[in-house]
C-alpha positions as protocol buffer text, in pm:
chain_id: "A"
residue {
  index: 1
  type: UNK
  ca { x: 12868 y: 12732 z: 3609 }
}
residue {
  index: 2
  type: UNK
  ca { x: 12606 y: 12691 z: 3882 }
}
residue {
  index: 3
  type: UNK
  ca { x: 12235 y: 12727 z: 3812 }
}
residue {
  index: 4
  type: UNK
  ca { x: 12237 y: 13051 z: 4016 }
}
residue {
  index: 5
  type: UNK
  ca { x: 12534 y: 13196 z: 3822 }
}
residue {
  index: 6
  type: UNK
  ca { x: 12377 y: 13095 z: 3495 }
}
residue {
  index: 7
  type: UNK
  ca { x: 12057 y: 13268 z: 3601 }
}
residue {
  index: 8
  type: UNK
  ca { x: 12248 y: 13587 z: 3687 }
}
residue {
  index: 9
  type: UNK
  ca { x: 12433 y: 13570 z: 3357 }
}
residue {
  index: 10
  type: UNK
  ca { x: 12112 y: 13554 z: 3161 }
}
residue {
  index: 11
  type: UNK
  ca { x: 11923 y: 13814 z: 3366 }
}
residue {
  index: 12
  type: UNK
  ca { x: 11844 y: 14139 z: 3188 }
}
residue {
  index: 13
  type: UNK
  ca { x: 11835 y: 14489 z: 3339 }
}
residue {
  index: 14
  type: UNK
  ca { x: 11690 y: 14778 z: 3146 }
}
residue {
  index: 15
  type: UNK
  ca { x: 11665 y: 14555 z: 2841 }
}
residue {
  index: 16
  type: UNK
  ca { x: 12039 y: 14463 z: 2842 }
}
residue {
  index: 17
  type: UNK
  ca { x: 12190 y: 14127 z: 2930 }
}
residue {
  index: 18
  type: UNK
  ca { x: 12491 y: 14092 z: 3161 }
}
residue {
  index: 19
  type: UNK
  ca { x: 12717 y: 14032 z: 2862 }
}
residue {
  index: 20
  type: UNK
  ca { x: 12583 y: 14343 z: 2688 }
}
residue {
  index: 21
  type: UNK
  ca { x: 12641 y: 14552 z: 2998 }
}
residue {
  index: 22
  type: UNK
  ca { x: 12999 y: 14425 z: 3029 }
}
residue {
  index: 23
  type: UNK
  ca { x: 13063 y: 14508 z: 2665 }
}
residue {
  index: 24
  type: UNK
  ca { x: 12918 y: 14858 z: 2712 }
}
residue {
  index: 25
  type: UNK
  ca { x: 13136 y: 14921 z: 3018 }
}
residue {
  index: 26
  type: UNK
  ca { x: 13443 y: 14796 z: 2835 }
}
residue {
  index: 27
  type: UNK
  ca { x: 13373 y: 15031 z: 2545 }
}
residue {
  index: 28
  type: UNK
  ca { x: 13331 y: 15325 z: 2785 }
}
residue {
  index: 29
  type: UNK
  ca { x: 13672 y: 15250 z: 2935 }
}
residue {
  index: 30
  type: UNK
  ca { x: 13832 y: 15236 z: 2590 }
}
residue {
  index: 31
  type: UNK
  ca { x: 13671 y: 15564 z: 2480 }
}
residue {
  index: 32
  type: UNK
  ca { x: 13779 y: 15737 z: 2803 }
}
residue {
  index: 33
  type: UNK
  ca { x: 14133 y: 15602 z: 2772 }
}
residue {
  index: 34
  type: UNK
  ca { x: 14175 y: 15724 z: 2415 }
}
residue {
  index: 35
  type: UNK
  ca { x: 14080 y: 16077 z: 2520 }
}
residue {
  index: 36
  type: UNK
  ca { x: 14305 y: 16075 z: 2828 }
}
residue {
  index: 37
  type: UNK
  ca { x: 14603 y: 15921 z: 2647 }
}
residue {
  index: 38
  type: UNK
  ca { x: 14562 y: 16182 z: 2376 }
}
residue {
  index: 39
  type: UNK
  ca { x: 14538 y: 16471 z: 2622 }
}
residue {
  index: 40
  type: UNK
  ca { x: 14812 y: 16381 z: 2869 }
}
residue {
  index: 41
  type: UNK
  ca { x: 14987 y: 16065 z: 2755 }
}
residue {
  index: 42
  type: UNK
  ca { x: 14964 y: 15702 z: 2859 }
}
residue {
  index: 43
  type: UNK
  ca { x: 15231 y: 15728 z: 3128 }
}
residue {
  index: 44
  type: UNK
  ca { x: 15049 y: 16015 z: 3299 }
}
residue {
  index: 45
  type: UNK
  ca { x: 14715 y: 15833 z: 3301 }
}
residue {
  index: 46
  type: UNK
  ca { x: 14619 y: 15603 z: 3588 }
}
residue {
  index: 47
  type: UNK
  ca { x: 14354 y: 15334 z: 3609 }
}
residue {
  index: 48
  type: UNK
  ca { x: 14163 y: 15552 z: 3855 }
}
residue {
  index: 49
  type: UNK
  ca { x: 14162 y: 15842 z: 3610 }
}
residue {
  index: 50
  type: UNK
  ca { x: 14028 y: 15625 z: 3328 }
}
residue {
  index: 51
  type: UNK
  ca { x: 13756 y: 15487 z: 3555 }
}
residue {
  index: 52
  type: UNK
  ca { x: 13657 y: 15833 z: 3671 }
}
residue {
  index: 53
  type: UNK
  ca { x: 13634 y: 15960 z: 3312 }
}
residue {
  index: 54
  type: UNK
  ca { x: 13426 y: 15656 z: 3218 }
}
residue {
  index: 55
  type: UNK
  ca { x: 13198 y: 15693 z: 3522 }
}
residue {
  index: 56
  type: UNK
  ca { x: 13290 y: 15346 z: 3649 }
}
residue {
  index: 57
  type: UNK
  ca { x: 13463 y: 15192 z: 3952 }
}
residue {
  index: 58
  type: UNK
  ca { x: 13795 y: 15006 z: 3935 }
}
residue {
  index: 59
  type: UNK
  ca { x: 13602 y: 14684 z: 3989 }
}
residue {
  index: 60
  type: UNK
  ca { x: 13466 y: 14716 z: 3638 }
}
residue {
  index: 61
  type: UNK
  ca { x: 13808 y: 14804 z: 3498 }
}
residue {
  index: 62
  type: UNK
  ca { x: 13956 y: 14476 z: 3621 }
}
residue {
  index: 63
  type: UNK
  ca { x: 13650 y: 14291 z: 3501 }
}
residue {
  index: 64
  type: UNK
  ca { x: 13742 y: 14405 z: 3149 }
}
residue {
  index: 65
  type: UNK
  ca { x: 14122 y: 14437 z: 3149 }
}
residue {
  index: 66
  type: UNK
  ca { x: 14413 y: 14268 z: 3320 }
}
residue {
  index: 67
  type: UNK
  ca { x: 14607 y: 14592 z: 3365 }
}
residue {
  index: 68
  type: UNK
  ca { x: 14683 y: 14931 z: 3208 }
}
residue {
  index: 69
  type: UNK
  ca { x: 14899 y: 14775 z: 2939 }
}
residue {
  index: 70
  type: UNK
  ca { x: 14610 y: 14556 z: 2827 }
}
residue {
  index: 71
  type: UNK
  ca { x: 14384 y: 14861 z: 2804 }
}
residue {
  index: 72
  type: UNK
  ca { x: 14642 y: 15052 z: 2602 }
}
residue {
  index: 73
  type: UNK
  ca { x: 14684 y: 14758 z: 2365 }
}
residue {
  index: 74
  type: UNK
  ca { x: 14310 y: 14757 z: 2304 }
}
residue {
  index: 75
  type: UNK
  ca { x: 14298 y: 15132 z: 2246 }
}
residue {
  index: 76
  type: UNK
  ca { x: 14583 y: 15103 z: 1997 }
}
residue {
  index: 77
  type: UNK
  ca { x: 14409 y: 14812 z: 1823 }
}
residue {
  index: 78
  type: UNK
  ca { x: 14088 y: 15013 z: 1789 }
}
residue {
  index: 79
  type: UNK
  ca { x: 14254 y: 15334 z: 1671 }
}
residue {
  index: 80
  type: UNK
  ca { x: 14486 y: 15162 z: 1423 }
}
residue {
  index: 81
  type: UNK
  ca { x: 14200 y: 14948 z: 1292 }
}
residue {
  index: 82
  type: UNK
  ca { x: 13986 y: 15255 z: 1234 }
}
residue {
  index: 83
  type: UNK
  ca { x: 14272 y: 15433 z: 1054 }
}
residue {
  index: 84
  type: UNK
  ca { x: 14336 y: 15128 z: 836 }
}
residue {
  index: 85
  type: UNK
  ca { x: 13971 y: 15101 z: 731 }
}
residue {
  index: 86
  type: UNK
  ca { x: 13950 y: 15473 z: 659 }
}
residue {
  index: 87
  type: UNK
  ca { x: 14259 y: 15494 z: 439 }
}
residue {
  index: 88
  type: UNK
  ca { x: 14186 y: 15167 z: 259 }
}
residue {
  index: 89
  type: UNK
  ca { x: 13845 y: 15300 z: 161 }
}
residue {
  index: 90
  type: UNK
  ca { x: 14005 y: 15621 z: 36 }
}
residue {
  index: 91
  type: UNK
  ca { x: 14259 y: 15426 z: -171 }
}
residue {
  index: 92
  type: UNK
  ca { x: 13976 y: 15244 z: -350 }
}
residue {
  index: 93
  type: UNK
  ca { x: 13906 y: 15555 z: -559 }
}
residue {
  index: 94
  type: UNK
  ca { x: 13904 y: 15492 z: -934 }
}
residue {
  index: 95
  type: UNK
  ca { x: 14215 y: 15617 z: -1109 }
}
residue {
  index: 96
  type: UNK
  ca { x: 14584 y: 15552 z: -1180 }
}
residue {
  index: 97
  type: UNK
  ca { x: 14828 y: 15463 z: -900 }
}
residue {
  index: 98
  type: UNK
  ca { x: 14934 y: 15823 z: -836 }
}
residue {
  index: 99
  type: UNK
  ca { x: 14572 y: 15930 z: -783 }
}
residue {
  index: 100
  type: UNK
  ca { x: 14502 y: 15639 z: -550 }
}
residue {
  index: 101
  type: UNK
  ca { x: 14819 y: 15697 z: -350 }
}
residue {
  index: 102
  type: UNK
  ca { x: 14745 y: 16068 z: -310 }
}
residue {
  index: 103
  type: UNK
  ca { x: 14390 y: 15982 z: -194 }
}
residue {
  index: 104
  type: UNK
  ca { x: 14524 y: 15732 z: 61 }
}
residue {
  index: 105
  type: UNK
  ca { x: 14779 y: 15974 z: 206 }
}
residue {
  index: 106
  type: UNK
  ca { x: 14537 y: 16265 z: 208 }
}
residue {
  index: 107
  type: UNK
  ca { x: 14285 y: 16057 z: 403 }
}
residue {
  index: 108
  type: UNK
  ca { x: 14556 y: 15949 z: 648 }
}
residue {
  index: 109
  type: UNK
  ca { x: 14684 y: 16299 z: 724 }
}
residue {
  index: 110
  type: UNK
  ca { x: 14333 y: 16446 z: 732 }
}
residue {
  index: 111
  type: UNK
  ca { x: 14239 y: 16189 z: 993 }
}
residue {
  index: 112
  type: UNK
  ca { x: 14540 y: 16270 z: 1209 }
}
residue {
  index: 113
  type: UNK
  ca { x: 14461 y: 16641 z: 1189 }
}
residue {
  index: 114
  type: UNK
  ca { x: 14093 y: 16592 z: 1274 }
}
residue {
  index: 115
  type: UNK
  ca { x: 14153 y: 16358 z: 1570 }
}
residue {
  index: 116
  type: UNK
  ca { x: 14461 y: 16472 z: 1766 }
}
residue {
  index: 117
  type: UNK
  ca { x: 14379 y: 16244 z: 2061 }
}
residue {
  index: 118
  type: UNK
  ca { x: 14363 y: 15939 z: 1839 }
}
residue {
  index: 119
  type: UNK
  ca { x: 14674 y: 16059 z: 1656 }
}
residue {
  index: 120
  type: UNK
  ca { x: 14871 y: 16068 z: 1978 }
}
residue {
  index: 121
  type: UNK
  ca { x: 14772 y: 15711 z: 2064 }
}
residue {
  index: 122
  type: UNK
  ca { x: 14856 y: 15596 z: 1713 }
}
residue {
  index: 123
  type: UNK
  ca { x: 15182 y: 15787 z: 1669 }
}
residue {
  index: 124
  type: UNK
  ca { x: 15346 y: 15886 z: 1993 }
}
residue {
  index: 125
  type: UNK
  ca { x: 15246 y: 15670 z: 2288 }
}
residue {
  index: 126
  type: UNK
  ca { x: 15338 y: 15323 z: 2168 }
}
residue {
  index: 127
  type: UNK
  ca { x: 15709 y: 15293 z: 2240 }
}
residue {
  index: 128
  type: UNK
  ca { x: 15831 y: 15082 z: 2530 }
}
residue {
  index: 129
  type: UNK
  ca { x: 15499 y: 14992 z: 2692 }
}
residue {
  index: 130
  type: UNK
  ca { x: 15521 y: 14614 z: 2659 }
}
residue {
  index: 131
  type: UNK
  ca { x: 15588 y: 14340 z: 2406 }
}
residue {
  index: 132
  type: UNK
  ca { x: 15221 y: 14300 z: 2319 }
}
residue {
  index: 133
  type: UNK
  ca { x: 15195 y: 14666 z: 2215 }
}
residue {
  index: 134
  type: UNK
  ca { x: 15525 y: 14644 z: 2026 }
}
residue {
  index: 135
  type: UNK
  ca { x: 15386 y: 14353 z: 1824 }
}
residue {
  index: 136
  type: UNK
  ca { x: 15062 y: 14538 z: 1750 }
}
residue {
  index: 137
  type: UNK
  ca { x: 15257 y: 14844 z: 1640 }
}
residue {
  index: 138
  type: UNK
  ca { x: 15491 y: 14645 z: 1414 }
}
residue {
  index: 139
  type: UNK
  ca { x: 15195 y: 14464 z: 1262 }
}
residue {
  index: 140
  type: UNK
  ca { x: 15005 y: 14786 z: 1194 }
}
residue {
  index: 141
  type: UNK
  ca { x: 15310 y: 14944 z: 1028 }
}
residue {
  index: 142
  type: UNK
  ca { x: 15363 y: 14642 z: 805 }
}
residue {
  index: 143
  type: UNK
  ca { x: 14995 y: 14631 z: 711 }
}
residue {
  index: 144
  type: UNK
  ca { x: 15000 y: 15001 z: 621 }
}
residue {
  index: 145
  type: UNK
  ca { x: 15311 y: 14950 z: 409 }
}
residue {
  index: 146
  type: UNK
  ca { x: 15149 y: 14659 z: 228 }
}
residue {
  index: 147
  type: UNK
  ca { x: 14839 y: 14869 z: 161 }
}
residue {
  index: 148
  type: UNK
  ca { x: 15055 y: 15143 z: 8 }
}
residue {
  index: 149
  type: UNK
  ca { x: 15239 y: 14887 z: -206 }
}
residue {
  index: 150
  type: UNK
  ca { x: 14909 y: 14737 z: -329 }
}
residue {
  index: 151
  type: UNK
  ca { x: 14782 y: 15086 z: -405 }
}
residue {
  index: 152
  type: UNK
  ca { x: 15084 y: 15144 z: -626 }
}
residue {
  index: 153
  type: UNK
  ca { x: 15057 y: 14797 z: -784 }
}
residue {
  index: 154
  type: UNK
  ca { x: 14743 y: 14582 z: -741 }
}
residue {
  index: 155
  type: UNK
  ca { x: 14953 y: 14275 z: -827 }
}
residue {
  index: 156
  type: UNK
  ca { x: 15196 y: 14345 z: -544 }
}
residue {
  index: 157
  type: UNK
  ca { x: 15339 y: 14050 z: -351 }
}
residue {
  index: 158
  type: UNK
  ca { x: 15442 y: 14133 z: 6 }
}
residue {
  index: 159
  type: UNK
  ca { x: 15737 y: 13897 z: -24 }
}
residue {
  index: 160
  type: UNK
  ca { x: 15894 y: 14125 z: -284 }
}
residue {
  index: 161
  type: UNK
  ca { x: 15968 y: 14403 z: -35 }
}
residue {
  index: 162
  type: UNK
  ca { x: 16300 y: 14386 z: 147 }
}
residue {
  index: 163
  type: UNK
  ca { x: 16230 y: 14400 z: 523 }
}
residue {
  index: 164
  type: UNK
  ca { x: 16468 y: 14693 z: 571 }
}
residue {
  index: 165
  type: UNK
  ca { x: 16300 y: 14878 z: 287 }
}
residue {
  index: 166
  type: UNK
  ca { x: 15965 y: 14833 z: 460 }
}
residue {
  index: 167
  type: UNK
  ca { x: 16109 y: 14951 z: 792 }
}
residue {
  index: 168
  type: UNK
  ca { x: 16280 y: 15253 z: 637 }
}
residue {
  index: 169
  type: UNK
  ca { x: 15977 y: 15362 z: 439 }
}
residue {
  index: 170
  type: UNK
  ca { x: 15724 y: 15322 z: 718 }
}
residue {
  index: 171
  type: UNK
  ca { x: 15934 y: 15474 z: 993 }
}
residue {
  index: 172
  type: UNK
  ca { x: 16008 y: 15767 z: 764 }
}
residue {
  index: 173
  type: UNK
  ca { x: 15634 y: 15821 z: 717 }
}
residue {
  index: 174
  type: UNK
  ca { x: 15587 y: 15787 z: 1092 }
}
residue {
  index: 175
  type: UNK
  ca { x: 15855 y: 16048 z: 1161 }
}
residue {
  index: 176
  type: UNK
  ca { x: 15688 y: 16292 z: 920 }
}
residue {
  index: 177
  type: UNK
  ca { x: 15349 y: 16237 z: 1083 }
}
residue {
  index: 178
  type: UNK
  ca { x: 15486 y: 16277 z: 1437 }
}
residue {
  index: 179
  type: UNK
  ca { x: 15669 y: 16599 z: 1354 }
}
residue {
  index: 180
  type: UNK
  ca { x: 15368 y: 16736 z: 1166 }
}
residue {
  index: 181
  type: UNK
  ca { x: 15123 y: 16666 z: 1449 }
}
residue {
  index: 182
  type: UNK
  ca { x: 15369 y: 16802 z: 1709 }
}
residue {
  index: 183
  type: UNK
  ca { x: 15385 y: 17123 z: 1505 }
}
residue {
  index: 184
  type: UNK
  ca { x: 15009 y: 17161 z: 1522 }
}
residue {
  index: 185
  type: UNK
  ca { x: 14959 y: 17041 z: 1163 }
}
residue {
  index: 186
  type: UNK
  ca { x: 15082 y: 17382 z: 1043 }
}
residue {
  index: 187
  type: UNK
  ca { x: 15192 y: 17251 z: 702 }
}
residue {
  index: 188
  type: UNK
  ca { x: 14907 y: 17192 z: 458 }
}
residue {
  index: 189
  type: UNK
  ca { x: 14795 y: 16835 z: 399 }
}
residue {
  index: 190
  type: UNK
  ca { x: 14878 y: 16870 z: 29 }
}
residue {
  index: 191
  type: UNK
  ca { x: 15237 y: 16963 z: 114 }
}
residue {
  index: 192
  type: UNK
  ca { x: 15272 y: 16679 z: 364 }
}
residue {
  index: 193
  type: UNK
  ca { x: 15143 y: 16435 z: 102 }
}
residue {
  index: 194
  type: UNK
  ca { x: 15397 y: 16566 z: -149 }
}
residue {
  index: 195
  type: UNK
  ca { x: 15679 y: 16521 z: 104 }
}
residue {
  index: 196
  type: UNK
  ca { x: 15565 y: 16169 z: 196 }
}
residue {
  index: 197
  type: UNK
  ca { x: 15528 y: 16031 z: -156 }
}
residue {
  index: 198
  type: UNK
  ca { x: 15898 y: 15952 z: -221 }
}
residue {
  index: 199
  type: UNK
  ca { x: 15902 y: 15730 z: 89 }
}
residue {
  index: 200
  type: UNK
  ca { x: 15600 y: 15542 z: -42 }
}
residue {
  index: 201
  type: UNK
  ca { x: 15773 y: 15485 z: -375 }
}
residue {
  index: 202
  type: UNK
  ca { x: 16047 y: 15288 z: -199 }
}
residue {
  index: 203
  type: UNK
  ca { x: 15789 y: 15012 z: -160 }
}
residue {
  index: 204
  type: UNK
  ca { x: 15792 y: 14957 z: -537 }
}
residue {
  index: 205
  type: UNK
  ca { x: 16141 y: 14805 z: -513 }
}
residue {
  index: 206
  type: UNK
  ca { x: 16273 y: 15042 z: -774 }
}
residue {
  index: 207
  type: UNK
  ca { x: 16001 y: 14960 z: -1026 }
}
residue {
  index: 208
  type: UNK
  ca { x: 15785 y: 15273 z: -1048 }
}
residue {
  index: 209
  type: UNK
  ca { x: 15440 y: 15230 z: -1192 }
}
residue {
  index: 210
  type: UNK
  ca { x: 15432 y: 15589 z: -1317 }
}
residue {
  index: 211
  type: UNK
  ca { x: 15719 y: 15796 z: -1451 }
}
residue {
  index: 212
  type: UNK
  ca { x: 15631 y: 16156 z: -1370 }
}
residue {
  index: 213
  type: UNK
  ca { x: 15678 y: 16293 z: -1016 }
}
residue {
  index: 214
  type: UNK
  ca { x: 15354 y: 16355 z: -833 }
}
residue {
  index: 215
  type: UNK
  ca { x: 15259 y: 16722 z: -795 }
}
C-alpha cells in the first residue's frame, strides 16, 4: 500500500475511519436486503433496488459484495445466526427436557411470527441460489437439530443421530414453519409447538428422556 493510500485509509470523517464507514455501509446493505427479500423475494430484488433502499450507490455495493448471491448468503448468515442465539437462550431455561424443548420451540415460532421478513429469508428464499447458500442452509439445519437433541439430552453426541433421521426431522420442522408462516401464522404458537414436538423426538434415536406426551 502506498503512503498516500495508507493515509486515506487512516483518515477519519465525522469521527469514523474508512474501515468503520465501509462496515456501516455494508450493514445498511444487509438490513435493506433483508427487508426487500422478505417483502418481495430474493429473485425479484435487484442490486439497484437494494442500493436505493440503503441510500447508497452501486459502487458501494460492489465494494462490499461480489454479487447478489454473496449478499444473500450474508443475509442468511445473519438471520440464521440471530435465530440460533435466540432459541438457544430460550432453551437454557431451568427445568426437565420437555420444559426446555417447549421453551425452545415457542421462542422459534414466536420469532418467525414477529419478524415475517426475516422468516422469509430463513425459510423460503434459500433454495437453488448457489452452492454457498446451500451449504449455509444445510449447516444451519444441522446445528438446529443438534441444539434440539442437546436440549432433550445434555449428554447428546451428534454422532448418534442417523443422517437421514436428522434430515427427516429438520425438514419436517421446516415444512411446518413454512406452511404456518404462509398461512399468516393463523394457528396458535402453542398448537404449532404441540404439532412439532414428535418430529423433535426423532432426534432421541428412539430413547425418550420423558415418557408422557407433551401437552
